[in-house]
N, C-alpha and C positions, 0 to 999 in steps of 0.2 A: 261433838258430832262433828266431821270434817265437811268442809264446804268443797264443793269440786266445782270446778268451771272450766270451759273449754271455748276457744275461738276457732269455729270451723275455716273461717275465710285465712285467719294465721296459718293452721296448719296444712290449708292447700298451699300458701307462698311458701312455708317449709319444704311441704313435698318438692313443689316445681325448683326450689333451689338444691335440694339434696338431689333431686333426678338429673338435673343439668351438671352436676360437678364434674363429670368426665366426658362431656361431651366434645371437647377438642383433645383427641388422640394423638395428635399429630408427633407431640414428644414421643410417643412411645414405638409409633410407627416408622418414626425416624431411626430409632435404635434395631428395628427389627433387621434390616440388612447389615449392618456393621457387624463384621467377622475380623476379630484380631487377626494378626499375622505375626506370631512373637518369634517365629524360625521354625527349624525342623529337628532340633534337638530335644529330649525327652521332657525337660524342665518346661520349654517352650509349649509342647502340645499337652502337657498339664496346664499348664495356664491359659491355653485356649480354650481347654474344655469348661475351666472353672468360669473363665468369662461368658461363655456362652450359655452356658448352665444359668447365671444371676441374671444375664441379658433376657433369657425365655422366661425365666422364673417373675421378672419385675413386669415384663408384658404381659404375661398371663395374669398376674395379680393384678395389676390395671384392668384387664379385661373384665376379670370377674367381679371387681368394683364396680365397673360402670354397668354390669348387668344388676347386681345387687343393688346399685341406687335405683336403676329404673324401676326394678320390683319393689323396693320401697316405695318410690313415688306414688305408683299407682295405688301399693295397699294404704297409705296416708291418707291418699285423697279419696277412696273407698272408705276408709273409717270416718273422714270427716262426713261425708254423705250420709252413711250409716247413723252416726251420731245426731247429726242434724235432723233427720226423718224420724229417729227415734224421740228426741227432743220434741219436735214438732208434733208427732203422734199422742204422745204423751201428755202435753199442754192440751190438747184438743178434747182425750180422753177424761182428762180430770176437769177441764171445763164444763164438759158435758156431763159428768159424775157430778160436780157442783150444782149445775143448774137443774138436773133432771132430778138427782136423788136427796142431795142435802137440800138445796132450796126448797125444793117441792114439800119435803117432809118437815122442814121447819115451819113453812108458811102453812102447812094443813094442821100443824100440832098448834101454832099461834092461833088460827079460827078457832079451833077447837077450844083452846084456854079460852079464850075472850068470848065465846058463846057460853060456856059452861060457869065462868066465873059472874057473881053479882056483885061486883064491888062498887066504887062510887062514880059510875058512868050517869054520864047526863046530867050537868050539872047548869048552872043560870047562865054563864056566861059563854061557854063552849060546850054545848051538850053532848055533843059527839066528836073528842078530837081524837080519837082512836087509841089513846094511850090505856084504857080502863080505867081510869081515875077520874075523880069531879076534882077539878083542879081548883073549885070556888067551895069547895067543903070546908068549914070552919070549926068543925068538931063539936059544935053545939048542937 
C-alpha cells in the first residue's frame, strides 16, 4: 500500500513562488515599443515583419504564462485548503466513529463477556482486579 503525504503550508509556499514568477514584466514591456528599421527594400521589410512577429509572440507568451501562473497559484492554494479541510474532517469523523461505534461496541462486548463468564474472579489477594481471573489461584 502506498503512503501518501502532503504539506499544505509547503504547497501554499510553492503556489506563491509560482504565482510570483512573472510579476516583473518590465523586460517584456520594454520590447513592446521596439520596432526594427531594417530599410525600405524587400528583404528588409520581410526581416522587420519576422522580428515584429517574434517580438509580439514573445510578449504574448509571457503574458499568457503570467495568467497561467496566477491561476495555478490560486488552484494550488485551493487544493491545499481542500486537502487540509478533508484531512481535518476525515480525522474528526474517524475519531468520532472510533469513540462512538468501535470503542462503545468493544466496551459493551467486554462488559457482556465479563458478566457472562464465570472464571476465576474474586481471588483472596485481589478479589476484583478487573481481568476476570483469580491471580491467586494455585490450581489445587
